[in-house]
Structure formats: C-alpha cells, structure tokens
Backbone atoms as SQL, in Angstrom:
CREATE TABLE atoms (id INTEGER PRIMARY KEY, chain TEXT, resi INTEGER, resn TEXT, atom TEXT, x REAL, y REAL, z REAL);
INSERT INTO atoms VALUES
  (1, 'A', 1, 'MET', 'N', -18.911, -5.878, -18.773),
  (2, 'A', 1, 'MET', 'CA', -18.853, -4.426, -18.831),
  (3, 'A', 1, 'MET', 'C', -18.833, -3.871, -17.405),
  (4, 'A', 2, 'MET', 'N', -17.958, -2.928, -17.162),
  (5, 'A', 2, 'MET', 'CA', -17.818, -2.345, -15.824),
  (6, 'A', 2, 'MET', 'C', -18.916, -1.312, -15.565),
  (7, 'A', 3, 'SER', 'N', -19.457, -1.319, -14.366),
  (8, 'A', 3, 'SER', 'CA', -20.456, -0.330, -13.982),
  (9, 'A', 3, 'SER', 'C', -19.794, 1.024, -13.815),
  (10, 'A', 4, 'PRO', 'N', -20.520, 2.096, -14.104),
  (11, 'A', 4, 'PRO', 'CA', -19.943, 3.422, -13.882),
  (12, 'A', 4, 'PRO', 'C', -19.687, 3.663, -12.392),
  (13, 'A', 5, 'ILE', 'N', -18.659, 4.418, -12.109),
  (14, 'A', 5, 'ILE', 'CA', -18.343, 4.766, -10.722),
  (15, 'A', 5, 'ILE', 'C', -19.173, 5.980, -10.337),
  (16, 'A', 6, 'ARG', 'N', -19.951, 5.826, -9.302),
  (17, 'A', 6, 'ARG', 'CA', -20.839, 6.888, -8.812),
  (18, 'A', 6, 'ARG', 'C', -20.254, 7.496, -7.535),
  (19, 'A', 7, 'ALA', 'N', -20.895, 8.535, -7.040),
  (20, 'A', 7, 'ALA', 'CA', -20.403, 9.240, -5.848),
  (21, 'A', 7, 'ALA', 'C', -20.267, 8.325, -4.639),
  (22, 'A', 8, 'ASN', 'N', -21.120, 7.319, -4.530),
  (23, 'A', 8, 'ASN', 'CA', -21.085, 6.434, -3.360),
  (24, 'A', 8, 'ASN', 'C', -20.537, 5.041, -3.692),
  (25, 'A', 9, 'SER', 'N', -19.848, 4.891, -4.815),
  (26, 'A', 9, 'SER', 'CA', -19.299, 3.589, -5.208),
  (27, 'A', 9, 'SER', 'C', -18.193, 3.143, -4.263),
  (28, 'A', 10, 'ILE', 'N', -18.285, 1.889, -3.845),
  (29, 'A', 10, 'ILE', 'CA', -17.238, 1.269, -3.031),
  (30, 'A', 10, 'ILE', 'C', -16.724, 0.071, -3.823),
  (31, 'A', 11, 'LEU', 'N', -15.467, 0.136, -4.246),
  (32, 'A', 11, 'LEU', 'CA', -14.873, -0.921, -5.054),
  (33, 'A', 11, 'LEU', 'C', -14.211, -1.959, -4.153),
  (34, 'A', 12, 'PRO', 'N', -13.987, -3.162, -4.666),
  (35, 'A', 12, 'PRO', 'CA', -13.402, -4.232, -3.850),
  (36, 'A', 12, 'PRO', 'C', -12.025, -3.870, -3.287),
  (37, 'A', 13, 'ALA', 'N', -11.801, -4.254, -2.045),
  (38, 'A', 13, 'ALA', 'CA', -10.514, -4.059, -1.367),
  (39, 'A', 13, 'ALA', 'C', -10.513, -4.909, -0.106),
  (40, 'A', 14, 'ARG', 'N', -9.321, -5.132, 0.436),
  (41, 'A', 14, 'ARG', 'CA', -9.201, -5.755, 1.757),
  (42, 'A', 14, 'ARG', 'C', -9.128, -4.605, 2.752),
  (43, 'A', 15, 'ARG', 'N', -10.161, -4.437, 3.557),
  (44, 'A', 15, 'ARG', 'CA', -10.220, -3.337, 4.516),
  (45, 'A', 15, 'ARG', 'C', -10.150, -3.894, 5.929),
  (46, 'A', 16, 'GLU', 'N', -9.390, -3.206, 6.772),
  (47, 'A', 16, 'GLU', 'CA', -9.312, -3.645, 8.170),
  (48, 'A', 16, 'GLU', 'C', -9.213, -2.430, 9.077),
  (49, 'A', 17, 'ASP', 'N', -9.911, -2.522, 10.205),
  (50, 'A', 17, 'ASP', 'CA', -9.767, -1.506, 11.239),
  (51, 'A', 17, 'ASP', 'C', -8.401, -1.693, 11.876),
  (52, 'A', 18, 'ILE', 'N', -7.715, -0.582, 12.127),
  (53, 'A', 18, 'ILE', 'CA', -6.388, -0.644, 12.735),
  (54, 'A', 18, 'ILE', 'C', -6.318, 0.304, 13.926),
  (55, 'A', 19, 'GLU', 'N', -5.317, 0.089, 14.762),
  (56, 'A', 19, 'GLU', 'CA', -4.984, 1.007, 15.851),
  (57, 'A', 19, 'GLU', 'C', -3.529, 1.405, 15.700),
  (58, 'A', 20, 'LEU', 'N', -3.270, 2.683, 15.878),
  (59, 'A', 20, 'LEU', 'CA', -1.915, 3.218, 15.865),
  (60, 'A', 20, 'LEU', 'C', -1.550, 3.584, 17.292),
  (61, 'A', 21, 'HIS', 'N', -0.283, 3.426, 17.641),
  (62, 'A', 21, 'HIS', 'CA', 0.178, 3.734, 18.996),
  (63, 'A', 21, 'HIS', 'C', 1.278, 4.784, 18.907),
  (64, 'A', 22, 'THR', 'N', 1.037, 5.919, 19.555),
  (65, 'A', 22, 'THR', 'CA', 1.965, 7.045, 19.459),
  (66, 'A', 22, 'THR', 'C', 3.089, 6.936, 20.490),
  (67, 'A', 23, 'ALA', 'N', 4.159, 7.652, 20.236),
  (68, 'A', 23, 'ALA', 'CA', 5.307, 7.654, 21.142),
  (69, 'A', 23, 'ALA', 'C', 4.955, 8.236, 22.508),
  (70, 'A', 24, 'ASP', 'N', 3.912, 9.084, 22.563),
  (71, 'A', 24, 'ASP', 'CA', 3.506, 9.650, 23.853),
  (72, 'A', 24, 'ASP', 'C', 2.343, 8.879, 24.484),
  (73, 'A', 25, 'GLY', 'N', 2.102, 7.642, 24.024),
  (74, 'A', 25, 'GLY', 'CA', 1.205, 6.727, 24.725),
  (75, 'A', 25, 'GLY', 'C', -0.255, 6.722, 24.342),
  (76, 'A', 26, 'LEU', 'N', -0.634, 7.338, 23.236),
  (77, 'A', 26, 'LEU', 'CA', -2.039, 7.354, 22.837),
  (78, 'A', 26, 'LEU', 'C', -2.339, 6.256, 21.823),
  (79, 'A', 27, 'THR', 'N', -3.600, 5.833, 21.799),
  (80, 'A', 27, 'THR', 'CA', -4.076, 4.900, 20.782),
  (81, 'A', 27, 'THR', 'C', -4.995, 5.664, 19.839),
  (82, 'A', 28, 'LEU', 'N', -4.706, 5.549, 18.550),
  (83, 'A', 28, 'LEU', 'CA', -5.478, 6.229, 17.514),
  (84, 'A', 28, 'LEU', 'C', -6.207, 5.186, 16.677),
  (85, 'A', 29, 'VAL', 'N', -7.421, 5.514, 16.247),
  (86, 'A', 29, 'VAL', 'CA', -8.191, 4.589, 15.411),
  (87, 'A', 29, 'VAL', 'C', -7.985, 4.915, 13.941),
  (88, 'A', 30, 'GLY', 'N', -8.047, 3.875, 13.115),
  (89, 'A', 30, 'GLY', 'CA', -7.876, 4.082, 11.685),
  (90, 'A', 30, 'GLY', 'C', -8.376, 2.909, 10.877),
  (91, 'A', 31, 'GLU', 'N', -8.106, 2.982, 9.576),
  (92, 'A', 31, 'GLU', 'CA', -8.461, 1.917, 8.649),
  (93, 'A', 31, 'GLU', 'C', -7.365, 1.798, 7.603),
  (94, 'A', 32, 'LEU', 'N', -7.084, 0.566, 7.217),
  (95, 'A', 32, 'LEU', 'CA', -6.158, 0.296, 6.127),
  (96, 'A', 32, 'LEU', 'C', -6.926, -0.436, 5.041),
  (97, 'A', 33, 'ALA', 'N', -6.890, 0.107, 3.826),
  (98, 'A', 33, 'ALA', 'CA', -7.515, -0.533, 2.665),
  (99, 'A', 33, 'ALA', 'C', -6.406, -0.913, 1.690),
  (100, 'A', 34, 'ARG', 'N', -6.377, -2.197, 1.299),
  (101, 'A', 34, 'ARG', 'CA', -5.366, -2.702, 0.356),
  (102, 'A', 34, 'ARG', 'C', -6.076, -3.289, -0.862),
  (103, 'A', 35, 'PRO', 'N', -5.368, -3.394, -1.979),
  (104, 'A', 35, 'PRO', 'CA', -5.975, -4.048, -3.143),
  (105, 'A', 35, 'PRO', 'C', -6.437, -5.463, -2.787),
  (106, 'A', 36, 'ALA', 'N', -7.562, -5.857, -3.326),
  (107, 'A', 36, 'ALA', 'CA', -8.138, -7.165, -3.009),
  (108, 'A', 36, 'ALA', 'C', -7.372, -8.312, -3.647),
  (109, 'A', 37, 'ASP', 'N', -6.754, -8.059, -4.788),
  (110, 'A', 37, 'ASP', 'CA', -6.219, -9.155, -5.591),
  (111, 'A', 37, 'ASP', 'C', -4.712, -9.112, -5.841),
  (112, 'A', 38, 'ARG', 'N', -4.007, -8.196, -5.185),
  (113, 'A', 38, 'ARG', 'CA', -2.561, -8.084, -5.413),
  (114, 'A', 38, 'ARG', 'C', -1.926, -7.281, -4.287),
  (115, 'A', 39, 'ASP', 'N', -0.606, -7.280, -4.257),
  (116, 'A', 39, 'ASP', 'CA', 0.109, -6.436, -3.304),
  (117, 'A', 39, 'ASP', 'C', 0.028, -4.988, -3.767),
  (118, 'A', 40, 'PRO', 'N', 0.012, -4.038, -2.847),
  (119, 'A', 40, 'PRO', 'CA', -0.041, -2.634, -3.258),
  (120, 'A', 40, 'PRO', 'C', 1.270, -2.198, -3.911),
  (121, 'A', 41, 'VAL', 'N', 1.159, -1.244, -4.832),
  (122, 'A', 41, 'VAL', 'CA', 2.346, -0.693, -5.497),
  (123, 'A', 41, 'VAL', 'C', 2.908, 0.499, -4.727),
  (124, 'A', 42, 'ALA', 'N', 2.089, 1.128, -3.913),
  (125, 'A', 42, 'ALA', 'CA', 2.494, 2.272, -3.088),
  (126, 'A', 42, 'ALA', 'C', 1.452, 2.443, -1.990),
  (127, 'A', 43, 'THR', 'N', 1.746, 3.346, -1.061),
  (128, 'A', 43, 'THR', 'CA', 0.892, 3.546, 0.111),
  (129, 'A', 43, 'THR', 'C', 0.613, 5.030, 0.308),
  (130, 'A', 44, 'LEU', 'N', -0.653, 5.382, 0.457),
  (131, 'A', 44, 'LEU', 'CA', -1.041, 6.743, 0.819),
  (132, 'A', 44, 'LEU', 'C', -1.417, 6.762, 2.293),
  (133, 'A', 45, 'ILE', 'N', -0.782, 7.628, 3.050),
  (134, 'A', 45, 'ILE', 'CA', -1.204, 7.896, 4.421),
  (135, 'A', 45, 'ILE', 'C', -1.935, 9.226, 4.379),
  (136, 'A', 46, 'CYS', 'N', -3.220, 9.198, 4.710),
  (137, 'A', 46, 'CYS', 'CA', -4.081, 10.373, 4.605),
  (138, 'A', 46, 'CYS', 'C', -4.119, 11.131, 5.926),
  (139, 'A', 47, 'LEU', 'N', -3.795, 12.405, 5.869),
  (140, 'A', 47, 'LEU', 'CA', -3.798, 13.290, 7.039),
  (141, 'A', 47, 'LEU', 'C', -5.000, 14.216, 6.903),
  (142, 'A', 48, 'HIS', 'N', -6.008, 13.989, 7.721),
  (143, 'A', 48, 'HIS', 'CA', -7.286, 14.678, 7.566),
  (144, 'A', 48, 'HIS', 'C', -7.192, 16.173, 7.863),
  (145, 'A', 49, 'PRO', 'N', -8.203, 16.935, 7.404),
  (146, 'A', 49, 'PRO', 'CA', -8.243, 18.372, 7.673),
  (147, 'A', 49, 'PRO', 'C', -8.341, 18.680, 9.172),
  (148, 'A', 50, 'LEU', 'N', -8.193, 19.923, 9.486),
  (149, 'A', 50, 'LEU', 'CA', -8.199, 20.431, 10.853),
  (150, 'A', 50, 'LEU', 'C', -9.437, 19.949, 11.618),
  (151, 'A', 51, 'PRO', 'N', -9.250, 19.206, 12.716),
  (152, 'A', 51, 'PRO', 'CA', -10.403, 18.660, 13.436),
  (153, 'A', 51, 'PRO', 'C', -11.269, 19.725, 14.105),
  (154, 'A', 52, 'THR', 'N', -10.723, 20.883, 14.399),
  (155, 'A', 52, 'THR', 'CA', -11.530, 21.948, 15.001),
  (156, 'A', 52, 'THR', 'C', -12.517, 22.542, 14.000),
  (157, 'A', 53, 'HIS', 'N', -12.376, 22.162, 12.730),
  (158, 'A', 53, 'HIS', 'CA', -13.289, 22.623, 11.685),
  (159, 'A', 53, 'HIS', 'C', -13.954, 21.439, 10.978),
  (160, 'A', 54, 'GLY', 'N', -14.091, 20.307, 11.678),
  (161, 'A', 54, 'GLY', 'CA', -14.821, 19.164, 11.148),
  (162, 'A', 54, 'GLY', 'C', -13.988, 18.106, 10.450),
  (163, 'A', 55, 'GLY', 'N', -12.667, 18.275, 10.402),
  (164, 'A', 55, 'GLY', 'CA', -11.821, 17.280, 9.748),
  (165, 'A', 55, 'GLY', 'C', -11.755, 15.981, 10.535),
  (166, 'A', 56, 'MET', 'N', -11.715, 14.867, 9.804),
  (167, 'A', 56, 'MET', 'CA', -11.624, 13.523, 10.396),
  (168, 'A', 56, 'MET', 'C', -11.242, 12.560, 9.283),
  (169, 'A', 57, 'MET', 'N', -10.966, 11.317, 9.646),
  (170, 'A', 57, 'MET', 'CA', -10.540, 10.334, 8.651),
  (171, 'A', 57, 'MET', 'C', -11.608, 10.050, 7.603),
  (172, 'A', 58, 'ASP', 'N', -12.876, 10.325, 7.912),
  (173, 'A', 58, 'ASP', 'CA', -13.957, 10.109, 6.956),
  (174, 'A', 58, 'ASP', 'C', -14.260, 11.341, 6.117),
  (175, 'A', 59, 'SER', 'N', -13.351, 12.316, 6.084),
  (176, 'A', 59, 'SER', 'CA', -13.519, 13.448, 5.176),
  (177, 'A', 59, 'SER', 'C', -13.733, 12.885, 3.775),
  (178, 'A', 60, 'HIS', 'N', -14.628, 13.479, 3.013),
  (179, 'A', 60, 'HIS', 'CA', -15.103, 12.865, 1.770),
  (180, 'A', 60, 'HIS', 'C', -13.995, 12.471, 0.804),
  (181, 'A', 61, 'VAL', 'N', -12.966, 13.251, 0.665),
  (182, 'A', 61, 'VAL', 'CA', -11.889, 12.933, -0.281),
  (183, 'A', 61, 'VAL', 'C', -11.158, 11.665, 0.152),
  (184, 'A', 62, 'PHE', 'N', -10.848, 11.551, 1.440),
  (185, 'A', 62, 'PHE', 'CA', -10.108, 10.385, 1.921),
  (186, 'A', 62, 'PHE', 'C', -10.982, 9.133, 1.968),
  (187, 'A', 63, 'ARG', 'N', -12.244, 9.304, 2.278),
  (188, 'A', 63, 'ARG', 'CA', -13.157, 8.161, 2.270),
  (189, 'A', 63, 'ARG', 'C', -13.254, 7.594, 0.855),
  (190, 'A', 64, 'LYS', 'N', -13.406, 8.473, -0.126),
  (191, 'A', 64, 'LYS', 'CA', -13.494, 8.012, -1.516),
  (192, 'A', 64, 'LYS', 'C', -12.167, 7.433, -1.988),
  (193, 'A', 65, 'ALA', 'N', -11.056, 7.976, -1.536),
  (194, 'A', 65, 'ALA', 'CA', -9.746, 7.405, -1.884),
  (195, 'A', 65, 'ALA', 'C', -9.656, 5.970, -1.377),
  (196, 'A', 66, 'ALA', 'N', -10.080, 5.741, -0.139),
  (197, 'A', 66, 'ALA', 'CA', -10.026, 4.394, 0.441),
  (198, 'A', 66, 'ALA', 'C', -11.018, 3.452, -0.240),
  (199, 'A', 67, 'TRP', 'N', -12.111, 3.979, -0.735),
  (200, 'A', 67, 'TRP', 'CA', -13.114, 3.164, -1.407),
  (201, 'A', 67, 'TRP', 'C', -12.696, 2.768, -2.820),
  (202, 'A', 68, 'ARG', 'N', -11.808, 3.556, -3.447),
  (203, 'A', 68, 'ARG', 'CA', -11.553, 3.343, -4.875),
  (204, 'A', 68, 'ARG', 'C', -10.113, 3.075, -5.264),
  (205, 'A', 69, 'LEU', 'N', -9.153, 3.750, -4.635),
  (206, 'A', 69, 'LEU', 'CA', -7.764, 3.646, -5.094),
  (207, 'A', 69, 'LEU', 'C', -7.145, 2.258, -4.957),
  (208, 'A', 70, 'PRO', 'N', -7.507, 1.454, -3.962),
  (209, 'A', 70, 'PRO', 'CA', -6.946, 0.098, -3.955),
  (210, 'A', 70, 'PRO', 'C', -7.284, -0.670, -5.239),
  (211, 'A', 71, 'ALA', 'N', -8.515, -0.556, -5.714),
  (212, 'A', 71, 'ALA', 'CA', -8.932, -1.281, -6.921),
  (213, 'A', 71, 'ALA', 'C', -8.453, -0.604, -8.199),
  (214, 'A', 72, 'LEU', 'N', -8.540, 0.708, -8.261),
  (215, 'A', 72, 'LEU', 'CA', -8.231, 1.417, -9.504),
  (216, 'A', 72, 'LEU', 'C', -6.741, 1.627, -9.730),
  (217, 'A', 73, 'ALA', 'N', -5.972, 1.816, -8.657),
  (218, 'A', 73, 'ALA', 'CA', -4.553, 2.166, -8.811),
  (219, 'A', 73, 'ALA', 'C', -3.605, 1.223, -8.085),
  (220, 'A', 74, 'GLY', 'N', -4.139, 0.226, -7.396),
  (221, 'A', 74, 'GLY', 'CA', -3.275, -0.708, -6.683),
  (222, 'A', 74, 'GLY', 'C', -2.606, -0.112, -5.459),
  (223, 'A', 75, 'LEU', 'N', -3.204, 0.929, -4.885),
  (224, 'A', 75, 'LEU', 'CA', -2.621, 1.606, -3.725),
  (225, 'A', 75, 'LEU', 'C', -3.199, 1.075, -2.419),
  (226, 'A', 76, 'ALA', 'N', -2.368, 1.057, -1.390),
  (227, 'A', 76, 'ALA', 'CA', -2.852, 0.888, -0.022),
  (228, 'A', 76, 'ALA', 'C', -3.200, 2.287, 0.482),
  (229, 'A', 77, 'VAL', 'N', -4.308, 2.413, 1.180),
  (230, 'A', 77, 'VAL', 'CA', -4.728, 3.710, 1.722),
  (231, 'A', 77, 'VAL', 'C', -4.915, 3.557, 3.224),
  (232, 'A', 78, 'LEU', 'N', -4.105, 4.281, 3.983),
  (233, 'A', 78, 'LEU', 'CA', -4.179, 4.276, 5.447),
  (234, 'A', 78, 'LEU', 'C', -4.724, 5.634, 5.867),
  (235, 'A', 79, 'ARG', 'N', -5.846, 5.606, 6.545),
  (236, 'A', 79, 'ARG', 'CA', -6.414, 6.853, 7.076),
  (237, 'A', 79, 'ARG', 'C', -6.714, 6.635, 8.549),
  (238, 'A', 80, 'PHE', 'N', -6.619, 7.708, 9.319),
  (239, 'A', 80, 'PHE', 'CA', -6.772, 7.590, 10.765),
  (240, 'A', 80, 'PHE', 'C', -7.244, 8.913, 11.337),
  (241, 'A', 81, 'ASN', 'N', -7.782, 8.849, 12.557),
  (242, 'A', 81, 'ASN', 'CA', -8.156, 10.055, 13.290),
  (243, 'A', 81, 'ASN', 'C', -6.997, 10.471, 14.181),
  (244, 'A', 82, 'THR', 'N', -6.587, 11.714, 14.070),
  (245, 'A', 82, 'THR', 'CA', -5.561, 12.230, 14.967),
  (246, 'A', 82, 'THR', 'C', -6.135, 12.333, 16.380),
  (247, 'A', 83, 'ARG', 'N', -5.286, 12.607, 17.325),
  (248, 'A', 83, 'ARG', 'CA', -5.659, 12.662, 18.745),
  (249, 'A', 83, 'ARG', 'C', -6.917, 13.486, 18.993),
  (250, 'A', 84, 'GLY', 'N', -7.860, 12.879, 19.708),
  (251, 'A', 84, 'GLY', 'CA', -9.089, 13.559, 20.085),
  (252, 'A', 84, 'GLY', 'C', -10.121, 13.690, 18.986),
  (253, 'A', 85, 'THR', 'N', -9.837, 13.161, 17.812),
  (254, 'A', 85, 'THR', 'CA', -10.742, 13.294, 16.672),
  (255, 'A', 85, 'THR', 'C', -11.614, 12.051, 16.562),
  (256, 'A', 86, 'GLY', 'N', -12.903, 12.266, 16.256),
  (257, 'A', 86, 'GLY', 'CA', -13.835, 11.162, 16.139),
  (258, 'A', 86, 'GLY', 'C', -14.500, 11.099, 14.777),
  (259, 'A', 87, 'SER', 'N', -14.948, 9.902, 14.415),
  (260, 'A', 87, 'SER', 'CA', -15.696, 9.652, 13.179),
  (261, 'A', 87, 'SER', 'C', -16.496, 8.375, 13.396),
  (262, 'A', 88, 'LEU', 'N', -17.091, 7.850, 12.338),
  (263, 'A', 88, 'LEU', 'CA', -17.837, 6.593, 12.464),
  (264, 'A', 88, 'LEU', 'C', -16.958, 5.462, 12.982),
  (265, 'A', 89, 'ARG', 'N', -15.692, 5.461, 12.649),
  (266, 'A', 89, 'ARG', 'CA', -14.743, 4.416, 13.084),
  (267, 'A', 89, 'ARG', 'C', -14.509, 4.468, 14.591),
  (268, 'A', 90, 'GLY', 'N', -14.648, 5.645, 15.188),
  (269, 'A', 90, 'GLY', 'CA', -14.409, 5.806, 16.620),
  (270, 'A', 90, 'GLY', 'C', -13.619, 7.070, 16.889),
  (271, 'A', 91, 'THR', 'N', -13.294, 7.278, 18.147),
  (272, 'A', 91, 'THR', 'CA', -12.553, 8.471, 18.554),
  (273, 'A', 91, 'THR', 'C', -11.181, 8.067, 19.059),
  (274, 'A', 92, 'SER', 'N', -10.168, 8.755, 18.542),
  (275, 'A', 92, 'SER', 'CA', -8.801, 8.518, 19.002),
  (276, 'A', 92, 'SER', 'C', -8.606, 9.133, 20.379),
  (277, 'A', 93, 'GLU', 'N', -7.726, 8.532, 21.162),
  (278, 'A', 93, 'GLU', 'CA', -7.433, 9.057, 22.498),
  (279, 'A', 93, 'GLU', 'C', -6.772, 10.429, 22.402),
  (280, 'A', 94, 'GLY', 'N', -6.778, 11.130, 23.533),
  (281, 'A', 94, 'GLY', 'CA', -6.110, 12.420, 23.621),
  (282, 'A', 94, 'GLY', 'C', -7.017, 13.566, 23.233),
  (283, 'A', 95, 'SER', 'N', -6.405, 14.724, 23.016),
  (284, 'A', 95, 'SER', 'CA', -7.150, 15.907, 22.600),
  (285, 'A', 95, 'SER', 'C', -6.301, 16.705, 21.619),
  (286, 'A', 96, 'PHE', 'N', -6.973, 17.518, 20.824),
  (287, 'A', 96, 'PHE', 'CA', -6.302, 18.336, 19.818),
  (288, 'A', 96, 'PHE', 'C', -5.186, 19.143, 20.474),
  (289, 'A', 97, 'ASP', 'N', -4.029, 19.185, 19.829),
  (290, 'A', 97, 'ASP', 'CA', -2.856, 19.828, 20.419),
  (291, 'A', 97, 'ASP', 'C', -2.277, 20.921, 19.522),
  (292, 'A', 98, 'GLY', 'N', -3.092, 21.462, 18.636),
  (293, 'A', 98, 'GLY', 'CA', -2.648, 22.585, 17.825),
  (294, 'A', 98, 'GLY', 'C', -1.529, 22.258, 16.847),
  (295, 'A', 99, 'GLY', 'N', -1.309, 20.988, 16.584),
  (296, 'A', 99, 'GLY', 'CA', -0.263, 20.574, 15.654),
  (297, 'A', 99, 'GLY', 'C', 0.993, 20.059, 16.320),
  (298, 'A', 100, 'ALA', 'N', 1.216, 20.400, 17.582),
  (299, 'A', 100, 'ALA', 'CA', 2.451, 19.976, 18.266),
  (300, 'A', 100, 'ALA', 'C', 2.449, 18.472, 18.535),
  (301, 'A', 101, 'GLY', 'N', 1.436, 17.969, 19.208),
  (302, 'A', 101, 'GLY', 'CA', 1.371, 16.545, 19.516),
  (303, 'A', 101, 'GLY', 'C', 1.009, 15.696, 18.314),
  (304, 'A', 102, 'GLU', 'N', 0.365, 16.307, 17.332),
  (305, 'A', 102, 'GLU', 'CA', -0.059, 15.556, 16.150),
  (306, 'A', 102, 'GLU', 'C', 1.128, 15.022, 15.353),
  (307, 'A', 103, 'ARG', 'N', 2.317, 15.575, 15.574),
  (308, 'A', 103, 'ARG', 'CA', 3.509, 15.022, 14.897),
  (309, 'A', 103, 'ARG', 'C', 3.736, 13.580, 15.339),
  (310, 'A', 104, 'PHE', 'N', 3.392, 13.259, 16.592),
  (311, 'A', 104, 'PHE', 'CA', 3.496, 11.874, 17.061),
  (312, 'A', 104, 'PHE', 'C', 2.478, 10.975, 16.348),
  (313, 'A', 105, 'ASP', 'N', 1.321, 11.558, 16.020),
  (314, 'A', 105, 'ASP', 'CA', 0.280, 10.809, 15.314),
  (315, 'A', 105, 'ASP', 'C', 0.755, 10.425, 13.912),
  (316, 'A', 106, 'VAL', 'N', 1.337, 11.390, 13.222),
  (317, 'A', 106, 'VAL', 'CA', 1.856, 11.137, 11.871),
  (318, 'A', 106, 'VAL', 'C', 2.978, 10.104, 11.932),
  (319, 'A', 107, 'ALA', 'N', 3.865, 10.246, 12.906),
  (320, 'A', 107, 'ALA', 'CA', 4.967, 9.287, 13.058),
  (321, 'A', 107, 'ALA', 'C', 4.428, 7.878, 13.316),
  (322, 'A', 108, 'ALA', 'N', 3.357, 7.764, 14.104),
  (323, 'A', 108, 'ALA', 'CA', 2.767, 6.449, 14.386),
  (324, 'A', 108, 'ALA', 'C', 2.193, 5.822, 13.117),
  (325, 'A', 109, 'ALA', 'N', 1.598, 6.640, 12.259),
  (326, 'A', 109, 'ALA', 'CA', 1.049, 6.120, 11.000),
  (327, 'A', 109, 'ALA', 'C', 2.166, 5.635, 10.077),
  (328, 'A', 110, 'ILE', 'N', 3.232, 6.404, 9.993),
  (329, 'A', 110, 'ILE', 'CA', 4.371, 5.996, 9.163),
  (330, 'A', 110, 'ILE', 'C', 4.977, 4.713, 9.708),
  (331, 'A', 111, 'GLU', 'N', 5.147, 4.652, 11.020),
  (332, 'A', 111, 'GLU', 'CA', 5.714, 3.452, 11.643),
  (333, 'A', 111, 'GLU', 'C', 4.831, 2.226, 11.385),
  (334, 'A', 112, 'TYR', 'N', 3.527, 2.396, 11.487),
  (335, 'A', 112, 'TYR', 'CA', 2.613, 1.284, 11.216),
  (336, 'A', 112, 'TYR', 'C', 2.818, 0.770, 9.790),
  (337, 'A', 113, 'ALA', 'N', 2.864, 1.697, 8.835),
  (338, 'A', 113, 'ALA', 'CA', 3.043, 1.310, 7.432),
  (339, 'A', 113, 'ALA', 'C', 4.383, 0.614, 7.217),
  (340, 'A', 114, 'GLU', 'N', 5.419, 1.112, 7.877),
  (341, 'A', 114, 'GLU', 'CA', 6.739, 0.488, 7.737),
  (342, 'A', 114, 'GLU', 'C', 6.743, -0.926, 8.310),
  (343, 'A', 115, 'PHE', 'N', 6.185, -1.107, 9.506),
  (344, 'A', 115, 'PHE', 'CA', 6.157, -2.436, 10.123),
  (345, 'A', 115, 'PHE', 'C', 5.261, -3.406, 9.348),
  (346, 'A', 116, 'ALA', 'N', 4.245, -2.884, 8.663),
  (347, 'A', 116, 'ALA', 'CA', 3.378, -3.717, 7.823),
  (348, 'A', 116, 'ALA', 'C', 4.018, -3.981, 6.456),
  (349, 'A', 117, 'GLU', 'N', 5.217, -3.455, 6.266),
  (350, 'A', 117, 'GLU', 'CA', 5.972, -3.608, 5.018),
  (351, 'A', 117, 'GLU', 'C', 5.188, -3.117, 3.805),
  (352, 'A', 118, 'LEU', 'N', 4.481, -2.008, 3.999),
  (353, 'A', 118, 'LEU', 'CA', 3.777, -1.380, 2.885),
  (354, 'A', 118, 'LEU', 'C', 4.789, -0.591, 2.052),
  (355, 'A', 119, 'PRO', 'N', 4.651, -0.612, 0.731),
  (356, 'A', 119, 'PRO', 'CA', 5.665, 0.001, -0.133),
  (357, 'A', 119, 'PRO', 'C', 5.483, 1.506, -0.319),
  (358, 'A', 120, 'ASP', 'N', 6.579, 2.159, -0.667),
  (359, 'A', 120, 'ASP', 'CA', 6.593, 3.551, -1.148),
  (360, 'A', 120, 'ASP', 'C', 5.546, 4.434, -0.465),
  (361, 'A', 121, 'ILE', 'N', 5.842, 4.844, 0.740),
  (362, 'A', 121, 'ILE', 'CA', 4.894, 5.604, 1.565),
  (363, 'A', 121, 'ILE', 'C', 4.858, 7.067, 1.121),
  (364, 'A', 122, 'TRP', 'N', 3.650, 7.539, 0.874),
  (365, 'A', 122, 'TRP', 'CA', 3.397, 8.941, 0.532),
  (366, 'A', 122, 'TRP', 'C', 2.441, 9.519, 1.579),
  (367, 'A', 123, 'LEU', 'N', 2.689, 10.756, 1.991),
  (368, 'A', 123, 'LEU', 'CA', 1.778, 11.462, 2.897),
  (369, 'A', 123, 'LEU', 'C', 0.916, 12.406, 2.071),
  (370, 'A', 124, 'LEU', 'N', -0.367, 12.437, 2.385),
  (371, 'A', 124, 'LEU', 'CA', -1.310, 13.273, 1.661),
  (372, 'A', 124, 'LEU', 'C', -2.193, 13.981, 2.677),
  (373, 'A', 125, 'GLY', 'N', -2.240, 15.304, 2.619),
  (374, 'A', 125, 'GLY', 'CA', -3.080, 16.032, 3.553),
  (375, 'A', 125, 'GLY', 'C', -3.322, 17.453, 3.100),
  (376, 'A', 126, 'TRP', 'N', -4.234, 18.112, 3.795),
  (377, 'A', 126, 'TRP', 'CA', -4.491, 19.520, 3.545),
  (378, 'A', 126, 'TRP', 'C', -5.150, 20.133, 4.766),
  (379, 'A', 127, 'SER', 'N', -5.078, 21.456, 4.866),
  (380, 'A', 127, 'SER', 'CA', -5.837, 22.242, 5.836),
  (381, 'A', 127, 'SER', 'C', -5.465, 21.985, 7.288),
  (382, 'A', 128, 'PHE', 'N', -4.202, 21.755, 7.586),
  (383, 'A', 128, 'PHE', 'CA', -3.844, 21.554, 8.986),
  (384, 'A', 128, 'PHE', 'C', -2.738, 22.507, 9.345);
C-alpha cells in the first residue's frame, strides 16, 4: 500500500546538481531530477518567480514538482537560479538584469536539456 503524499514528501528520483553556462559567460546553479526507474517522457524547465521579490529555484511549487513529478508522471524537472539569485543550492553568478540578461539564462537551460537529450522540453514559470 502506498503512503499518502504529504506536504514534505520526497519521492524517489535520480537527482543531480548541475551547472548551466550562459552565452554571456556566467555559471548558474541548478538541479535536474529524473525518474528513478525509467527514461523521462518529457522535461519541465522551471523558471522561478521574480528574484527581487524572493523568487528562486527552491520556490515551493518548483521544489515540490522536483520532489514528485519524476516518480508520479515520469517527467524530468530542471530548475535553476537565474543570474544573481541564491537558494540552498547556491548562488548563480551575475546580478539581476530586469529580464534582459535572463534570456541568456533561459537559453542555457534549454541548451543543457537538449545536450542531455531530454525529451519534449516545456517551459514553466510565473511572476517574471
């Protein structure tokens, strides 16, 4: 019998700390969570909320997505801190650029997923 999923439940997955490299020379910190027992069916790249208002890769919705969706839906979940943003994982290089430089951050995440041959890439974000 499966245990109920609680607010702090972390389901099995292959999780790894990753670094993204932007076209303008910055290194960004992130995490990739994949299903533990199979190849992913699709990939979510999570774009965190506005960092000037507390947004980061560990925003509760994205943290829970990375904790659960690999096991429940077979998804790979890639989340990262945009330039100058920090969380428990660490702080990405650079500084907040009002959305202009962050386009390089998003491109670096997509490129990482493509080079890792992750399937069907979807972008998910809010509040930026």
